[in-house]
C-alpha positions in Angstrom: -19.3 12.6 109.9 -22.6 14.4 110.6 -25.6 12.6 111.8 -27.5 13.6 108.6 -25.3 11.5 106.3 -27.2 8.8 104.6 -25.9 6.2 102.2 -27.2 3.5 100.0 -24.7 1.1 101.6 -22.4 1.2 104.6 -19.7 -1.4 104.5 -18.2 -2.5 107.8 -14.6 -3.5 107.5 -12.0 -2.6 104.9 -10.6 -6.0 104.1 -10.3 -7.2 100.5 -13.9 -8.4 100.4 -15.3 -5.1 101.8 -13.3 -3.2 99.2 -14.7 -5.5 96.4 -18.2 -4.8 97.5 -17.6 -1.1 97.8 -16.1 -0.9 94.3 -19.0 -2.9 92.7 -21.7 -0.9 94.4 -20.1 2.5 93.7 -19.6 1.5 90.0 -23.3 0.8 89.9 -24.0 4.4 91.1 -24.7 3.6 94.7 -23.6 6.0 97.4 -21.2 4.0 99.5 -19.3 4.5 102.7 -16.7 2.0 103.9 -15.7 2.1 107.6 -12.4 0.5 108.8 -11.4 0.2 112.4 -7.6 0.2 111.7 -5.7 3.1 110.2 -5.4 1.4 106.8 -7.4 -0.9 104.5 -6.5 -4.4 103.6 -7.5 -6.5 106.7 -5.5 -9.7 106.6 -4.4 -9.1 103.0 -1.7 -6.5 103.7 2.0 -6.0 103.0 4.1 -4.5 105.8 7.8 -3.8 106.5 8.0 -5.6 109.8 11.8 -5.3 110.3 13.2 -1.9 111.2 15.5 -0.3 108.7 15.0 -2.9 106.0 12.9 -2.2 103.0 11.3 -5.7 102.5 7.5 -5.7 102.1 6.2 -9.0 103.4 2.6 -10.3 103.1 2.1 -10.4 106.8 -0.9 -12.7 107.2 -2.4 -14.1 104.0 0.2 -14.7 101.4 -0.9 -16.6 98.2 -3.8 -16.2 95.9 -5.9 -19.0 94.4 -9.6 -18.2 94.6 -9.7 -14.6 93.1 -11.8 -14.9 89.9 -10.4 -13.2 86.9 -13.9 -11.8 86.4 -13.5 -9.6 89.5 -10.1 -8.3 88.3 -11.6 -7.4 84.9 -14.9 -6.0 86.2 -13.1 -3.6 88.5 -10.3 -2.8 86.2 -7.7 -3.7 88.8 -4.1 -2.9 88.1 -2.9 -6.1 89.7 -1.2 -9.2 88.5 -0.2 -12.7 89.7 2.8 -14.9 88.9 2.9 -18.6 88.6 5.4 -20.5 90.7 7.8 -22.6 88.7 7.8 -25.4 91.3 4.7 -26.8 92.9 6.3 -28.4 95.9 9.4 -30.0 97.4 9.2 -32.5 100.3 12.5 -33.6 101.8 12.9 -37.3 102.7 15.6 -39.8 103.5 15.9 -42.9 101.4 18.5 -45.6 101.8 20.1 -43.4 104.5 20.6 -40.6 102.0 18.9 -37.2 102.0 16.7 -36.7 99.0 13.3 -35.2 98.3 10.1 -35.3 96.2 10.1 -32.4 93.7 6.9 -31.6 91.8 7.1 -29.1 89.0 5.9 -28.5 85.5 8.4 -31.0 84.0 6.5 -34.3 83.7 9.5 -36.5 83.2 11.4 -34.9 86.0 8.5 -35.2 88.4 7.9 -38.8 87.4 11.6 -39.6 88.1 11.3 -37.9 91.5 8.3 -40.0 92.4 10.1 -43.2 91.3 13.2 -42.3 93.4 11.1 -41.6 96.5 8.6 -44.4 96.3 10.5 -47.0 94.4 8.1 -47.2 91.4 6.1 -45.0 89.0 2.8 -46.2 90.3 2.4 -43.4 92.8 3.1 -40.8 90.1 0.4 -42.3 87.9 -2.0 -42.3 90.9 -1.0 -38.6 91.5 -1.9 -37.7 87.9 -5.3 -39.5 88.2 -6.2 -38.0 91.5 -5.4 -34.4 90.6 -6.9 -34.9 87.2 -10.1 -35.7 89.1 -9.8 -32.6 91.3 -9.1 -30.4 88.3 -12.2 -31.6 86.5 -14.2 -30.8 89.7 -12.5 -27.4 89.9 -13.4 -26.6 86.3 -17.1 -27.2 87.0 -17.4 -25.8 90.6 -15.2 -22.6 90.4 -17.5 -20.7 87.9 -20.5 -21.2 90.3 -18.8 -19.3 93.1 -19.9 -15.9 91.6 -23.4 -17.1 90.7 -26.4 -17.6 92.9 -26.0 -20.7 95.1 -26.8 -23.9 93.3 -28.7 -26.6 95.1 -26.8 -29.6 96.3 -28.3 -31.8 93.5 -27.6 -29.1 90.9 -24.0 -28.9 91.9 -23.7 -32.7 91.9 -25.2 -32.9 88.4 -22.8 -30.2 87.2 -19.8 -32.1 88.5 -21.1 -35.2 86.8 -18.7 -37.6 88.4 -20.2 -39.7 91.2 -16.8 -41.1 92.3 -15.5 -37.6 92.7 -18.7 -36.4 94.5 -18.5 -39.2 97.1 -14.7 -38.7 97.6 -15.0 -34.9 98.1 -18.5 -34.2 99.4 -19.7 -37.3 101.2 -17.0 -39.5 102.6 -14.0 -38.5 104.8 -11.2 -37.4 102.5 -8.8 -39.9 104.1 -10.6 -42.8 102.4 -9.9 -41.4 98.9 -6.3 -40.5 99.8 -5.6 -44.0 101.2 -7.3 -45.7 98.2 -5.3 -43.6 95.7 -1.8 -43.6 97.3 0.4 -46.1 99.2 3.4 -43.9 100.3 3.1 -42.1 103.6 4.9 -39.1 102.4 2.8 -38.7 99.2 -0.4 -39.2 101.2 0.7 -36.4 103.6 1.5 -34.0 100.8 -2.0 -34.5 99.5 -3.7 -34.1 102.9 -2.0 -30.8 103.8 -4.5 -28.9 101.6 -7.2 -30.2 103.9 -5.6 -28.9 107.0 -4.4 -25.3 106.1 -5.9 -23.2 108.9 -8.3 -26.1 109.8 -7.9 -28.3 112.9 -8.9 -31.7 111.6 -7.7 -35.1 110.5 -8.1 -37.4 107.5 -11.1 -39.3 108.8 -13.0 -36.5 110.6 -16.7 -37.5 110.3 -17.7 -33.8 110.2 -15.9 -33.5 106.8 -14.3 -30.3 107.9 -11.2 -31.5 106.2 -13.1 -32.1 102.9 -14.5 -28.6 102.8 -11.0 -27.1 103.4 -9.5 -29.4 100.8 -12.2 -28.4 98.2 -11.5 -24.7 98.5 -7.7 -25.3 98.2 -8.0 -27.3 94.9 -10.7 -25.4 93.0 -9.2 -22.0 92.7 -9.3 -20.5 89.2 -10.6 -23.8 87.9 -7.1 -25.2 88.2 -6.2 -25.3 91.9 -3.0 -23.3 91.2 -1.8 -21.0 94.0 -0.2 -17.9 92.6 2.1 -15.2 93.9 0.7 -11.6 94.2 3.2 -9.3 92.4 4.1 -6.5 94.9 2.8 -8.6 97.8 -0.7 -9.1 99.1 -1.0 -5.4 99.8 -0.7 -4.6 96.1 -4.1 -6.3 95.6 -5.9 -4.4 98.4 -4.3 -1.1 97.4 -5.6 -1.7 93.8 -9.1 -2.5 95.3 -9.1 0.6 97.4 -8.0 2.7 94.4 -10.9 1.1 92.3 -13.4 1.8 95.1 -12.4 5.4 95.5 -12.2 6.0 91.7 -15.8 4.7 91.5 -16.9 7.2 94.1 -16.9 5.2 97.4 -15.9 7.0 100.5 -13.4 5.2 102.7 -13.0 6.1 106.3 -10.1 4.5 108.2 -9.6 4.8 112.0 -13.4 4.5 112.2 -14.7 1.7 114.4 -18.3 0.6 114.1 -19.7 0.1 117.5 -23.4 -0.9 116.8 -25.9 -1.5 114.1 -29.7 -1.0 114.4 -32.1 -2.0 111.7 -35.8 -2.6 111.0 -35.1 -4.6 107.9 -35.6 -1.6 105.5 -33.2 1.1 106.8 -30.3 0.9 109.2 -28.3 3.1 111.5 -24.6 2.5 112.0 -23.0 3.9 115.2 -19.3 4.5 115.1 -16.3 6.0 116.9 -13.5 7.9 115.2 -10.9 10.6 116.2 -13.6 13.2 116.4 -15.8 11.2 118.8 -18.9 9.2 118.3 -21.3 9.5 115.4 -24.1 7.8 113.4 -24.9 7.3 109.8 -28.0 6.0 108.1 -28.0 3.4 105.3 -30.4 1.3 103.2 -28.1 -1.6 103.4 -25.2 -2.6 105.7 -22.6 -5.1 104.4 -20.4 -6.6 107.1 -16.9 -8.0 106.4 -16.4 -9.0 110.0 -17.0 -12.5 111.4 -20.7 -13.6 112.0 -20.0 -13.6 115.7 -18.8 -10.0 115.5 -21.9 -9.1 113.5 -24.1 -10.6 116.2 -22.4 -8.4 118.8 -22.9 -5.2 116.7 -26.6 -6.1 116.3 -27.1 -7.0 119.9 -28.2 -10.5 118.8 -27.6 -13.7 120.6 -24.1 -14.7 119.5 -23.8 -17.9 117.4 -21.9 -20.9 118.8 -18.1 -20.2 119.0 -16.6 -21.1 115.7 -13.9 -23.8 115.3 -10.6 -22.4 116.6 -7.9 -21.3 114.3 -5.0 -23.7 114.0 -2.1 -22.1 112.3 1.3 -20.7 113.1 2.4 -17.9 110.7 6.1 -17.0 110.6 7.7 -14.3 108.4 11.5 -14.2 107.9 14.0 -12.2 106.0 17.2 -13.9 105.1 20.6 -12.7 103.9 20.7 -15.8 101.7 18.8 -19.0 101.2 20.2 -21.9 103.2 21.9 -24.9 101.7 20.0 -28.2 101.8 21.0 -31.6 102.9 19.7 -33.0 99.6 22.6 -32.3 97.2 20.5 -32.9 94.1 18.2 -29.9 94.4 18.9 -26.2 94.2 17.5 -24.2 97.2 16.1 -21.8 94.7 13.9 -24.6 93.4 13.1 -26.2 96.7 11.8 -22.9 98.2 10.2 -21.6 95.1 7.2 -23.8 95.7 5.7 -25.3 98.9 8.5 -26.8 101.0 6.9 -29.5 103.3 8.3 -30.2 106.7 7.1 -33.1 108.9 4.0 -33.4 106.7 3.9 -37.1 106.1 0.5 -38.7 106.6 1.6 -40.2 110.0 3.1 -37.0 111.1 -0.1 -35.1 110.5 -2.2 -37.7 112.3 0.2 -37.7 115.3 0.3 -33.9 115.5 -3.5 -33.8 115.5 -3.7 -36.3 118.3 -1.2 -34.5 120.5 -2.8 -31.1 119.9 -6.3 -32.5 120.5 -5.1 -33.6 123.9 -3.9 -30.1 124.6 -0.2 -30.7 124.0 1.9 -29.0 121.4 3.0 -31.4 118.6 6.4 -32.9 119.2 7.0 -32.7 115.4 5.0 -29.6 114.4 4.1 -29.8 110.6 4.7 -26.8 108.5 5.3 -25.6 105.0 7.5 -22.8 103.6 7.8 -20.8 100.4 10.0 -17.9 99.2 7.9 -15.1 97.8 10.9 -13.1 96.6 12.1 -15.8 94.3 9.0 -15.3 92.1 8.6 -11.7 92.9 11.8 -9.8 93.7 9.9 -6.5 93.6 9.0 -6.8 97.3 12.6 -6.2 98.1 14.4 -2.9 97.8 16.9 -3.1 94.8 19.9 -3.1 97.1 18.6 -6.0 99.2 17.8 -8.0 96.0 21.3 -7.3 94.7 22.9 -8.6 97.9 20.9 -11.9 97.7 18.3 -11.3 100.4 15.2 -13.5 100.3 12.0 -13.8 102.2 10.6 -17.0 103.8 7.0 -17.5 104.7 6.2 -20.4 107.0 2.7 -21.7 107.8 2.4 -24.2 110.6 -0.5 -26.8 110.8 -2.2 -28.5 113.7 -1.5 -25.7 116.2 -5.0 -24.8 117.5 -5.6 -21.7 119.6 -6.0 -23.8 122.8 -2.3 -24.4 122.8 -1.7 -20.7 123.5 -4.4 -20.1 126.1 -2.1 -20.1 129.1 1.3 -18.3 128.9 0.9 -17.2 125.3 4.4 -15.9 124.7 6.1 -18.9 126.2 4.0 -21.3 124.3 4.6 -19.5 121.0 8.3 -19.3 121.6 8.5 -23.0 122.3 6.5 -23.9 119.2 8.6 -21.7 117.0 11.8 -23.3 118.4 10.5 -26.8 117.7 9.3 -25.8 114.2 12.7 -24.3 113.3 14.5 -27.3 114.7 12.6 -29.5 112.2 13.5 -27.1 109.4 17.1 -27.2 110.4 17.0 -31.0 110.1 16.5 -30.6 106.4 19.2 -28.0 106.0 23.0 -28.2 105.7 23.3 -25.1 107.9 21.1 -23.6 110.6 18.4 -21.2 109.4 19.6 -18.8 112.2 22.9 -18.4 110.3 21.0 -17.1 107.3 18.7 -14.7 109.0 19.1 -11.0 108.4 19.3 -8.5 111.3 17.3 -5.3 111.5 18.5 -1.8 112.4 18.2 -2.6 116.1 20.3 -5.8 115.8 17.4 -8.1 116.1 17.0 -11.3 113.9 14.4 -10.8 111.2 11.8 -13.2 112.2 8.2 -12.7 113.5 5.6 -15.3 114.5 1.9 -15.1 114.8 -0.4 -17.5 116.7 -4.2 -17.8 116.3 -4.6 -15.7 119.3 -2.4 -13.0 117.8 -4.8 -13.0 114.8 -7.8 -12.7 117.1 -6.2 -9.7 118.9 -5.0 -7.9 115.8 -7.7 -8.8 113.3 -10.6 -9.8 115.5 -10.8 -13.3 114.0 -12.7 -15.4 116.5 -10.3 -17.9 118.0 -7.9 -16.9 115.2 -10.1 -18.7 112.7 -8.9 -17.4 109.3 -12.3 -18.5 107.7 -14.3 -16.6 110.4 -16.3 -19.8 111.0 -16.7 -23.3 109.7 -16.3 -23.5 105.9 -19.4 -24.6 104.1 -19.8 -26.7 100.9 -20.6 -24.3 98.0 -24.3 -25.2 97.6 -27.5 -24.0 99.2 -28.6 -25.3 102.5 -31.4 -24.3 104.8 -31.1 -20.6 105.7 -28.3 -19.8 103.3 -30.3 -17.5 101.0 -29.9 -17.0 97.3 -26.3 -15.7 97.4 -25.0 -17.2 100.7 -24.5 -13.7 102.2 -28.0 -13.1 103.7 -28.7 -12.8 107.4 -32.0 -12.7 109.3 -32.2 -9.0 108.7 -33.2 -8.3 105.1 -30.9 -5.3 104.6 -27.9 -6.6 106.5 -25.5 -8.9 104.6 -22.3 -10.7 105.2 -19.5 -9.7 102.8 -16.6 -11.4 104.4 -15.1 -14.8 104.8 -18.0 -15.9 107.1 -20.4 -16.0 104.1 -21.0 -19.2 102.3 -18.2 -19.5 99.7 -16.0 -17.4 101.9 -12.5 -18.0 103.1 -9.2 -17.3 101.3 -8.3 -14.2 99.3 -11.0 -14.3 96.8 -13.2 -11.3 96.8 -16.1 -13.7 96.2 -18.2 -12.8 99.3 -17.8 -9.1 98.5 -18.9 -9.7 94.9 -21.9 -11.8 96.0 -23.0 -9.3 98.6 -22.9 -6.5 96.1 -24.9 -8.7 93.6 -27.5 -9.3 96.4 -27.9 -5.6 97.0 -28.2 -4.9 93.2 -30.7 -7.7 92.8 -28.7 -9.4 90.1 
């Protein structure tokens, strides 16, 4: 790229949010350049074939979609679709010495009966309906605001119009509401998991970190549903890249931004690519990287280190789904939704306490789902015909600190402990069901928070780039929640207010800030 190139907007980072911003700005007639360090776009929202010789496209990092507004899909004309999961969740349990489980699906009578079998009465199911009726009403009111200028705290409170819900979700530790609503340890744990996905916290954390995480997990689409991306997560980012290019945006991969200089009106972006070092000028710079990475590029004092990431991501390819100890549920149902392992309320608290003390949880909590049950298109036809399936496992309460020493040994030990707990729910070892790749290796890969830091430059492996924020204006957040102290440098990634998750919302909001809408 010659030094003389000048753009209306340079976008740093080709993750899904950067691509959303590029598409919106290019469609508005702006001259846009997107620069991506890696050899491909997509960031954490990619599909890969991780197992040699097997045509199975797994969503390697992020894997489900809840927060992507239909408005963005329609505005950009994306050729992309989502599928609903037929089962919400299955949680194995033992009652009366017999393996059973809590199955939550769209059949009200069946779900009610499952609650009664697990808890001994229908009261917990009635409480479940009331609790999630409350969160759905909050979702219906909050979700539309995410692509609008930031409301004030009081404006959002008035919009929700439910003081009980406001206190439970925005003011008091979530554990209080969970314990008031539910009595059963297993049911309480299933609810709390949404507060701990990628967030190292506990039910009564006074910082309300768990509340913010929970809120973003239950407001998506105004319903809280988590849907399966057809074709894998890479299908979304491929559609976004196509939309950006079609609108006229230039996308440069293998192009690493090394520094940004700005006077608040114009900016210079230094980069390195296969041809050497270069520089481009721009009126605006939109950055999809974490705020800490942005400070480094600007030469600013870095912000305080963000909360560390706290997740274990495991991808598997199976020759067949394993049989379950619970004889009353089909594995195709149990794994179609979220399959909870060691995620009772007490389990989650114990795991947090051990990890906070620097020890790996003795019973690491995790959850699994099978993408290919809902979307067989991610498998080559011959694999689908032979009964192959994918499994995605997401572990909780495993902060980056646990891997700071001998990383590979710590990761292997945690993976072994996690799979042992999975095996305890199965009628056969998961190892007996794994496929083998062309090199004779079992088809399983595991990623720690430090792997995500190394591969994706997420500080401490934090999938949200920094602490999640409540979706209302606070001091210094600006009109859209994407602003920085430099008037023409904006955040367009997960580190923006209302960032986190696969949503495209920060990219949309940064583009709206540039366009003055």
